[in-house]
C-alpha positions as a Markdown table, in Angstrom:
| # | Residue | x | y | z |
|---|---|---|---|---|
| 1 | Met | 95.1 | 98.3 | -0.6 |
| 2 | Pro | 92.9 | 95.2 | -1.0 |
| 3 | Asp | 89.1 | 95.3 | -1.5 |
| 4 | Ala | 88.4 | 91.8 | -0.3 |
| 5 | Val | 89.5 | 89.0 | 2.0 |
| 6 | Leu | 89.1 | 85.5 | 0.8 |
| 7 | Asp | 88.3 | 82.5 | 2.9 |
| 8 | Ala | 89.9 | 79.2 | 2.0 |
| 9 | Ser | 86.6 | 78.0 | 0.4 |
| 10 | Ala | 86.6 | 81.0 | -2.0 |
| 11 | Leu | 90.2 | 80.5 | -3.1 |
| 12 | Ile | 89.7 | 76.8 | -3.6 |
| 13 | Ala | 86.6 | 77.5 | -5.6 |
| 14 | Leu | 88.7 | 79.7 | -7.9 |
| 15 | Leu | 91.6 | 77.2 | -8.2 |
| 16 | Arg | 89.4 | 74.3 | -8.9 |
| 17 | Gly | 86.9 | 76.0 | -11.1 |
| 18 | Glu | 84.0 | 75.3 | -8.8 |
| 19 | Pro | 80.7 | 77.3 | -8.6 |
| 20 | Gly | 81.5 | 80.8 | -7.4 |
| 21 | Ala | 84.9 | 80.9 | -9.2 |
| 22 | Glu | 83.7 | 83.7 | -11.5 |
| 23 | Met | 82.9 | 85.9 | -8.6 |
| 24 | Val | 86.4 | 85.4 | -7.1 |
| 25 | Glu | 88.0 | 86.0 | -10.5 |
| 26 | Arg | 86.5 | 89.6 | -10.4 |
| 27 | Leu | 88.6 | 90.2 | -7.2 |
| 28 | Leu | 91.9 | 89.2 | -8.7 |
| 29 | Gly | 94.5 | 91.9 | -8.1 |
| 30 | Arg | 92.4 | 93.3 | -5.2 |
| 31 | Ala | 92.1 | 90.4 | -2.7 |
| 32 | Val | 94.2 | 88.9 | 0.1 |
| 33 | Ile | 94.0 | 85.7 | 2.1 |
| 34 | Ser | 95.2 | 85.3 | 5.7 |
| 35 | Thr | 98.2 | 83.0 | 6.3 |
| 36 | Val | 95.9 | 80.9 | 8.5 |
| 37 | Asn | 93.5 | 80.3 | 5.6 |
| 38 | Trp | 96.4 | 79.8 | 3.2 |
| 39 | Ala | 97.5 | 76.9 | 5.4 |
| 40 | Glu | 94.0 | 75.5 | 5.1 |
| 41 | Val | 94.2 | 75.7 | 1.3 |
| 42 | Leu | 97.5 | 73.9 | 1.3 |
| 43 | Gln | 96.2 | 71.3 | 3.8 |
| 44 | Arg | 93.3 | 70.5 | 1.5 |
| 45 | Tyr | 95.5 | 70.0 | -1.5 |
| 46 | Arg | 97.8 | 67.7 | 0.4 |
| 47 | Ala | 94.8 | 65.7 | 1.7 |
| 48 | His | 93.9 | 65.0 | -1.9 |
| 49 | Gly | 97.5 | 63.9 | -2.6 |
| 50 | Leu | 98.3 | 67.0 | -4.6 |
| 51 | Gly | 101.6 | 68.8 | -4.5 |
| 52 | Thr | 101.9 | 72.3 | -3.2 |
| 53 | Ala | 105.4 | 73.3 | -4.2 |
| 54 | Asp | 104.5 | 76.0 | -6.6 |
| 55 | Lys | 101.1 | 76.9 | -5.3 |
| 56 | Arg | 102.1 | 80.1 | -3.5 |
| 57 | Glu | 103.8 | 81.5 | -6.6 |
| 58 | Ser | 100.7 | 80.6 | -8.7 |
| 59 | Val | 98.3 | 82.3 | -6.3 |
| 60 | Glu | 100.4 | 85.4 | -6.0 |
| 61 | Ala | 100.8 | 85.6 | -9.8 |
| 62 | Leu | 96.9 | 85.7 | -9.9 |
| 63 | Gly | 97.1 | 88.9 | -7.9 |
| 64 | Ile | 96.1 | 87.4 | -4.5 |
| 65 | Gly | 98.2 | 88.6 | -1.6 |
| 66 | Ile | 98.9 | 86.4 | 1.4 |
| 67 | Glu | 98.6 | 88.5 | 4.5 |
| 68 | Ser | 100.4 | 87.7 | 7.8 |
| 69 | Phe | 98.3 | 86.7 | 10.8 |
| 70 | Thr | 99.1 | 89.2 | 13.6 |
| 71 | Ala | 98.8 | 89.2 | 17.4 |
| 72 | Glu | 96.0 | 91.7 | 17.0 |
| 73 | Asp | 94.2 | 89.3 | 14.7 |
| 74 | Ala | 94.6 | 86.6 | 17.4 |
| 75 | Asp | 92.8 | 88.9 | 19.8 |
| 76 | Val | 89.9 | 89.4 | 17.4 |
| 77 | Val | 89.7 | 85.6 | 16.7 |
| 78 | Ala | 89.3 | 85.1 | 20.4 |
| 79 | Glu | 86.7 | 87.9 | 20.6 |
| 80 | Phe | 84.7 | 86.3 | 17.7 |
| 81 | Trp | 84.6 | 82.9 | 19.4 |
| 82 | Gln | 81.5 | 83.5 | 21.5 |
| 83 | Pro | 79.3 | 85.1 | 18.9 |
| 84 | Thr | 80.2 | 82.5 | 16.2 |
| 85 | Arg | 80.4 | 79.3 | 18.2 |
| 86 | Arg | 76.7 | 78.5 | 17.9 |
| 87 | Val | 77.1 | 78.1 | 14.1 |
| 88 | Gly | 80.5 | 76.3 | 14.4 |
| 89 | Leu | 82.9 | 78.7 | 12.8 |
| 90 | Ser | 86.4 | 77.4 | 13.0 |
| 91 | Leu | 89.5 | 79.2 | 14.1 |
| 92 | Ala | 90.4 | 79.6 | 10.4 |
| 93 | Asp | 87.0 | 81.1 | 9.7 |
| 94 | Arg | 87.4 | 83.6 | 12.4 |
| 95 | Ala | 90.9 | 84.4 | 11.2 |
| 96 | Cys | 89.5 | 85.4 | 7.9 |
| 97 | Leu | 86.9 | 87.6 | 9.5 |
| 98 | Ala | 89.5 | 89.1 | 11.8 |
| 99 | Leu | 91.6 | 90.1 | 8.7 |
| 100 | Ala | 88.6 | 91.5 | 7.0 |
| 101 | Arg | 87.8 | 93.6 | 10.1 |
| 102 | Arg | 91.4 | 94.8 | 10.3 |
| 103 | Leu | 91.4 | 95.9 | 6.6 |
| 104 | Asp | 87.8 | 97.1 | 6.8 |
| 105 | Val | 86.8 | 95.1 | 3.7 |
| 106 | Pro | 84.3 | 92.3 | 3.0 |
| 107 | Ala | 85.1 | 88.7 | 3.7 |
| 108 | His | 84.2 | 86.3 | 0.7 |
| 109 | Thr | 83.3 | 82.7 | 1.5 |
| 110 | Ala | 81.2 | 79.8 | 0.2 |
| 111 | Asp | 80.1 | 79.0 | 3.8 |
| 112 | Arg | 76.5 | 80.1 | 4.2 |
| 113 | Asp | 76.7 | 79.8 | 8.0 |
| 114 | Trp | 78.8 | 83.0 | 8.2 |
| 115 | Arg | 75.6 | 84.9 | 7.3 |
| 116 | Lys | 74.0 | 83.7 | 10.6 |
| 117 | Val | 76.3 | 85.8 | 12.8 |
| 118 | Asp | 77.0 | 89.5 | 13.1 |
| 119 | Val | 80.5 | 90.4 | 14.1 |
| 120 | Gly | 80.6 | 93.7 | 12.3 |
| 121 | Val | 82.2 | 92.4 | 9.2 |
| 122 | Glu | 80.4 | 92.3 | 5.8 |
| 123 | Val | 80.2 | 88.7 | 4.5 |
| 124 | Val | 79.8 | 88.1 | 0.8 |
| 125 | Leu | 78.8 | 84.6 | -0.4 |
| 126 | Ile | 80.4 | 83.6 | -3.6 |
| 127 | Arg | 77.6 | 81.1 | -4.4 |
């Protein structure tokens, strides 16, 4: 059972050695990322002209699971829209929070705006 859910920003910090990477490293073997946030990671790599062919295998080898987005998660994403819209959380942000709620573990992110809302999910800033 995972101890943490990673937002795309947290996984990217780890993969690129950005500030906060050391905090995410401590979660290896105990963290998951939603397929929605995983798509966001891949999109960012491709936007920078980088290949993604082996990225999934590399991330899973680090001990980070990729967790499917469910119909129940979709319901929670919609529920979270109203309380998070004033700070501009995206659908992917809310997908991360929905997964964290489903698994009853903290969500880890680099996005400070997440701390401005309360949806009943613990938010841990990686930097």
